[in-house]
KEVOLUM-694492 format. One record per residue (C-alpha): residue number from 1; residue in one letter; chain; z, y, x. Coordinates in Angstrom, 3 decimals. Layout:
BEGIN
     n   res   chain          z          y          x
   NUM     A       A          Z          Y          X
...
This chain:
BEGIN
     n   res   chain          z          y          x
     1     M       A     13.480    -56.245     73.171
     2     V       A     16.952    -57.545     73.299
     3     L       A     19.869    -55.780     71.364
     4     F       A     23.617    -56.454     71.713
     5     H       A     26.282    -55.612     69.087
     6     E       A     30.091    -55.876     69.256
     7     A       A     30.496    -58.403     66.541
     8     S       A     34.071    -59.339     67.340
     9     V       A     35.399    -55.839     66.923
    10     I       A     33.743    -55.519     63.573
    11     A       A     35.137    -58.868     62.555
    12     E       A     38.612    -57.985     63.566
    13     G       A     38.475    -54.747     61.625
    14     S       A     37.243    -56.478     58.534
    15     A       A     39.874    -59.169     58.892
    16     A       A     42.528    -56.543     59.389
    17     A       A     41.398    -54.656     56.314
    18     G       A     41.296    -57.843     54.298
    19     G       A     44.695    -58.854     55.589
    20     R       A     46.195    -55.543     54.622
    21     L       A     44.735    -55.847     51.166
    22     T       A     46.107    -59.316     50.727
    23     S       A     49.504    -58.267     52.008
    24     D       A     49.703    -55.329     49.613
    25     E       A     48.845    -57.513     46.643
    26     H       A     51.454    -60.044     47.706
    27     V       A     54.079    -57.333     48.133
    28     Q       A     53.207    -55.898     44.738
    29     R       A     53.399    -59.333     43.191
    30     L       A     56.748    -59.936     44.822
    31     E       A     57.982    -56.548     43.675
    32     N       A     56.849    -57.374     40.127
    33     E       A     58.604    -60.714     40.287
    34     L       A     61.712    -59.041     41.712
    35     R       A     61.647    -56.451     38.957
    36     V       A     61.256    -59.146     36.327
    37     T       A     64.040    -61.135     37.959
    38     R       A     66.250    -58.048     38.008
    39     D       A     65.493    -57.439     34.328
    40     R       A     66.290    -61.039     33.520
    41     L       A     69.446    -60.839     35.614
    42     Q       A     70.480    -57.647     33.833
    43     A       A     69.837    -59.264     30.482
    44     T       A     71.747    -62.344     31.572
    45     I       A     74.637    -60.172     32.742
    46     E       A     74.631    -58.314     29.443
    47     E       A     74.527    -61.615     27.550
    48     L       A     77.321    -62.919     29.727
    49     E       A     79.404    -59.811     29.059
    50     S       A     78.723    -60.158     25.348
    51     T       A     79.580    -63.833     25.520
    52     N       A     82.760    -63.041     27.408
    53     K       A     83.712    -60.523     24.737
    54     E       A     83.015    -63.057     22.033
    55     L       A     84.959    -65.706     23.931
    56     K       A     87.797    -63.267     24.372
    57     S       A     87.735    -62.468     20.676
    58     S       A     87.525    -66.179     19.862
    59     N       A     90.369    -66.867     22.243
    60     E       A     92.464    -64.236     20.524
    61     E       A     91.588    -65.752     17.145
    62     Y       A     92.408    -69.217     18.449
    63     Q       A     95.652    -67.913     19.812
    64     S       A     96.465    -66.331     16.452
    65     I       A     95.507    -69.569     14.671
    66     N       A     97.638    -71.498     17.135
    67     E       A    100.592    -69.250     16.380
    68     E       A     99.991    -69.684     12.656
    69     L       A     99.747    -73.441     13.111
    70     Q       A    102.942    -73.412     15.135
    71     S       A    104.644    -71.384     12.396
    72     A       A    103.260    -73.765      9.766
    73     N       A    104.472    -76.713     11.824
    74     E       A    107.940    -75.192     11.966
    75     E       A    107.835    -74.657      8.198
    76     L       A    106.706    -78.251      7.768
    77     E       A    109.577    -79.427      9.912
    78     T       A    111.957    -77.365      7.781
    79     S       A    110.347    -78.722      4.622
    80     K       A    110.605    -82.229      6.037
    81     E       A    114.320    -81.770      6.611
    82     E       A    114.721    -80.334      3.108
    83     L       A    112.714    -83.209      1.633
    84     Q       A    114.840    -85.666      3.558
    85     S       A    117.960    -84.006      2.167
    86     V       A    116.489    -84.047     -1.357
    87     N       A    115.512    -87.692     -0.877
    88     E       A    119.062    -88.549      0.101
    89     E       A    120.348    -86.712     -2.983
    90     L       A    117.796    -88.527     -5.147
    91     Q       A    118.907    -91.847     -3.705
    92     T       A    122.497    -90.965     -4.573
    93     V       A    121.494    -89.895     -8.094
    94     N       A    119.369    -93.036     -8.428
    95     G       A    122.339    -95.150     -7.465
    96     E       A    124.500    -93.384    -10.049
    97     L       A    121.791    -93.788    -12.700
    98     T       A    121.447    -97.467    -11.859
    99     H       A    125.201    -97.865    -12.239
   100     R       A    125.154    -95.999    -15.564
   101     V       A    122.198    -98.030    -16.809
   102     S       A    124.114   -101.176    -15.913
   103     E       A    127.143    -99.868    -17.799
   104     L       A    124.925    -98.928    -20.766
   105     D       A    123.362   -102.392    -20.818
   106     R       A    126.816   -103.938    -20.736
   107     A       A    127.994   -101.627    -23.541
   108     N       A    124.925   -102.489    -25.610
   109     S       A    125.555   -106.169    -25.025
   110     D       A    129.205   -105.755    -26.045
   111     L       A    128.175   -103.812    -29.159
   112     K       A    125.557   -106.396    -30.076
   113     N       A    128.040   -109.247    -29.698
   114     L       A    130.635   -107.271    -31.658
   115     L       A    128.244   -106.672    -34.569
   116     E       A    127.181   -110.303    -34.563
   117     A       A    130.784   -111.518    -34.359
   118     T       A    132.017   -109.355    -37.233
   119     Q       A    129.283   -110.739    -39.516
   120     I       A    129.059   -107.366    -41.274
   121     A       A    125.604   -106.662    -42.645
   122     T       A    124.676   -103.220    -41.285
   123     V       A    121.442   -101.254    -41.634
   124     F       A    120.831    -98.054    -39.647
   125     L       A    118.502    -95.527    -41.302
   126     D       A    116.988    -92.205    -40.236
   127     N       A    116.908    -89.053    -42.372
   128     D       A    113.757    -90.297    -44.133
   129     L       A    115.507    -93.543    -45.130
   130     R       A    113.405    -95.562    -42.689
   131     V       A    114.910    -98.607    -41.015
   132     R       A    116.012    -97.751    -37.499
   133     N       A    117.904   -100.936    -36.666
   134     F       A    119.899   -103.689    -38.349
   135     T       A    122.339   -106.471    -37.541
   136     P       A    121.489   -110.181    -37.955
   137     A       A    123.826   -110.414    -40.967
   138     A       A    121.738   -107.758    -42.756
   139     T       A    118.959   -110.321    -43.222
   140     E       A    121.226   -111.987    -45.805
   141     I       A    121.092   -108.768    -47.876
   142     F       A    117.493   -107.657    -47.260
   143     H       A    114.329   -109.535    -46.350
   144     L       A    114.216   -107.841    -42.933
   145     L       A    112.126   -108.759    -39.908
   146     D       A    111.890   -107.143    -36.489
   147     T       A    108.535   -105.683    -37.544
   148     D       A    110.240   -103.839    -40.432
   149     V       A    111.716   -101.249    -38.066
   150     G       A    110.205    -97.921    -39.123
   151     R       A    109.560    -99.000    -42.728
   152     P       A    111.230    -97.207    -45.656
   153     L       A    114.212    -99.154    -46.950
   154     D       A    112.938    -99.090    -50.529
   155     H       A    109.872   -101.033    -49.333
   156     V       A    112.109   -103.926    -48.266
   157     V       A    113.077   -106.543    -50.855
   158     S       A    116.820   -106.646    -51.507
   159     R       A    118.887   -109.716    -52.445
   160     V       A    121.621   -107.647    -54.130
   161     A       A    121.620   -105.723    -57.394
   162     Y       A    121.990   -102.208    -56.007
   163     P       A    119.289    -99.962    -57.513
   164     E       A    121.409    -96.845    -56.856
   165     L       A    121.292    -97.348    -53.079
   166     P       A    118.547    -94.744    -52.304
   167     D       A    120.301    -92.137    -54.453
   168     D       A    123.669    -92.890    -52.814
   169     I       A    122.126    -92.517    -49.352
   170     R       A    120.544    -89.150    -50.212
   171     R       A    123.822    -87.940    -51.703
   172     V       A    125.715    -88.975    -48.559
   173     L       A    123.166    -87.190    -46.333
   174     K       A    123.601    -84.069    -48.440
   175     S       A    127.384    -84.057    -48.901
   176     L       A    128.399    -86.103    -45.794
   177     A       A    130.966    -87.846    -48.025
   178     P       A    131.026    -91.686    -47.867
   179     A       A    129.909    -93.681    -50.899
   180     E       A    131.370    -97.050    -51.868
   181     R       A    130.341    -99.574    -54.493
   182     Q       A    131.020   -103.200    -55.285
   183     V       A    127.769   -105.061    -55.848
   184     S       A    126.774   -108.652    -56.373
   185     A       A    123.827   -110.801    -55.397
   186     H       A    121.059   -111.396    -57.908
   187     S       A    122.214   -115.002    -58.124
   188     G       A    125.721   -113.823    -59.032
   189     N       A    127.488   -116.127    -56.573
   190     R       A    128.179   -113.516    -53.893
   191     Q       A    130.173   -110.294    -54.054
   192     Y       A    129.835   -107.432    -51.568
   193     A       A    131.539   -104.133    -50.840
   194     A       A    128.707   -101.681    -50.091
   195     R       A    129.551    -98.582    -48.077
   196     V       A    127.239    -95.707    -47.075
   197     L       A    128.235    -93.398    -44.207
   198     P       A    126.402    -90.583    -42.397
   199     Y       A    125.034    -91.524    -38.970
   200     R       A    126.436    -89.100    -36.403
   201     S       A    124.985    -88.813    -32.917
   202     V       A    127.145    -88.245    -29.830
   203     D       A    126.646    -84.470    -30.235
   204     N       A    127.817    -84.682    -33.888
   205     Y       A    124.300    -84.313    -35.287
   206     I       A    123.547    -86.080    -38.572
   207     S       A    120.436    -88.130    -37.888
   208     G       A    120.537    -90.670    -40.686
   209     A       A    122.837    -93.026    -42.543
   210     V       A    124.611    -96.339    -41.998
   211     V       A    124.779    -98.883    -44.837
   212     T       A    127.239   -101.774    -44.560
   213     F       A    127.819   -104.764    -46.811
   214     T       A    131.116   -106.665    -46.513
   215     D       A    131.228   -110.106    -48.092
   216     L       A    134.045   -110.147    -50.680
   217     T       A    133.228   -113.531    -52.145
   218     A       A    136.251   -115.282    -50.630
   219     I       A    138.550   -112.389    -51.510
   220     S       A    137.195   -112.251    -55.062
   221     S       A    137.717   -115.989    -55.417
   222     A       A    141.257   -115.674    -54.068
   223     E       A    142.002   -112.787    -56.430
   224     A       A    140.648   -114.770    -59.370
   225     A       A    142.768   -117.772    -58.358
   226     L       A    145.802   -115.494    -58.016
   227     R       A    145.219   -113.998    -61.439
   228     Q       A    144.941   -117.493    -62.936
   229     S       A    148.156   -118.508    -61.173
   230     E       A    149.929   -115.408    -62.450
   231     Q       A    148.698   -116.111    -65.946
   232     R       A    149.985   -119.699    -65.772
   233     L       A    153.318   -118.489    -64.415
   234     Q       A    153.519   -115.883    -67.134
   235     R       A    152.932   -118.564    -69.775
   236     V       A    155.678   -120.670    -68.192
   237     L       A    158.062   -117.709    -68.180
   238     E       A    157.305   -117.019    -71.800
   239     T       A    158.221   -120.580    -72.820
   240     E       A    161.210   -120.464    -75.196
   241     A       A    162.791   -123.666    -73.906
   242     L       A    162.829   -122.831    -70.192
   243     G       A    165.080   -120.369    -68.438
   244     V       A    163.843   -119.199    -65.027
   245     I       A    165.632   -117.154    -62.374
   246     F       A    164.294   -116.000    -58.991
   247     F       A    166.310   -115.770    -55.732
   248     D       A    165.417   -114.432    -52.311
   249     H       A    166.008   -116.368    -49.069
   250     A       A    169.594   -115.070    -48.912
   251     G       A    170.428   -116.372    -52.395
   252     T       A    170.408   -112.967    -54.084
   253     M       A    169.108   -112.930    -57.657
   254     L       A    165.928   -110.967    -57.998
   255     S       A    164.657   -111.473    -61.530
   256     A       A    164.799   -113.804    -64.546
   257     N       A    162.960   -114.362    -67.789
   258     E       A    164.310   -113.491    -71.209
   259     V       A    165.204   -117.114    -71.984
   260     F       A    167.549   -117.286    -68.984
   261     L       A    169.145   -113.970    -69.929
   262     R       A    169.879   -115.272    -73.413
   263     M       A    171.169   -118.565    -72.040
   264     S       A    173.359   -117.048    -69.300
   265     G       A    174.522   -113.900    -70.986
   266     Y       A    173.460   -111.756    -68.019
   267     S       A    171.752   -108.434    -68.577
   268     R       A    168.540   -107.584    -66.761
   269     S       A    170.247   -104.766    -64.892
   270     Q       A    172.800   -107.243    -63.544
   271     I       A    170.130   -109.637    -62.416
   272     E       A    167.899   -107.045    -60.783
   273     G       A    170.920   -105.281    -59.264
   274     G       A    171.844   -108.465    -57.404
   275     N       A    175.253   -108.890    -59.067
């Protein structure tokens, strides 16, 4: 027995059913992918919006910072102009100070040369009787060196007999009245006029004392020679055998000794009156 079946129809139905199944799965897969893509797109859009907001906020901050920087730049420009003006003023002041320093150096040089030329021994002391400065001639009175600046004066060896010097200096600092003495060197061959004065600053503040020593040796010798000459003249005038009369350059009688008065018969009032 021979049987016949419609195989093609069955096959087409099965293929159609299988095709529909495959198509539905593909559509579902595509829909899932589309949904996921939409979700991702929505998230991306939200992130983009958030980013835009942040960028906008950052832009506003940058704009504010830029304005602040611009304001700071303007302030810096103003400060630069002010600094330039101050610098110009400082240059002017510096020029004046340089000129004054030059004048001060010249004045110090003049003062130094003056003190050296006068040959007056001078010692400058502070209120504690410490050596502040001294002239070259002062080394003839004290054993002073440049390293002695700042040392007490009573620690420096003196060449003159003046033990009252510290007391005189303290008295001058207290009373502000000058002190004067005539002292001599230990050897006895030099005579000095010692003088102590208060040291006054430019604002009249007493900041120490000034001790000066003036050499009187030549004057003392001249005075001694004059006294000897006067004594010799007096002995001559007192000689009984010699009459002496004095005239000025115009021939007027000025004076006479007793011997001349007795010899001439003139009175002293006549002689001294110019008769």
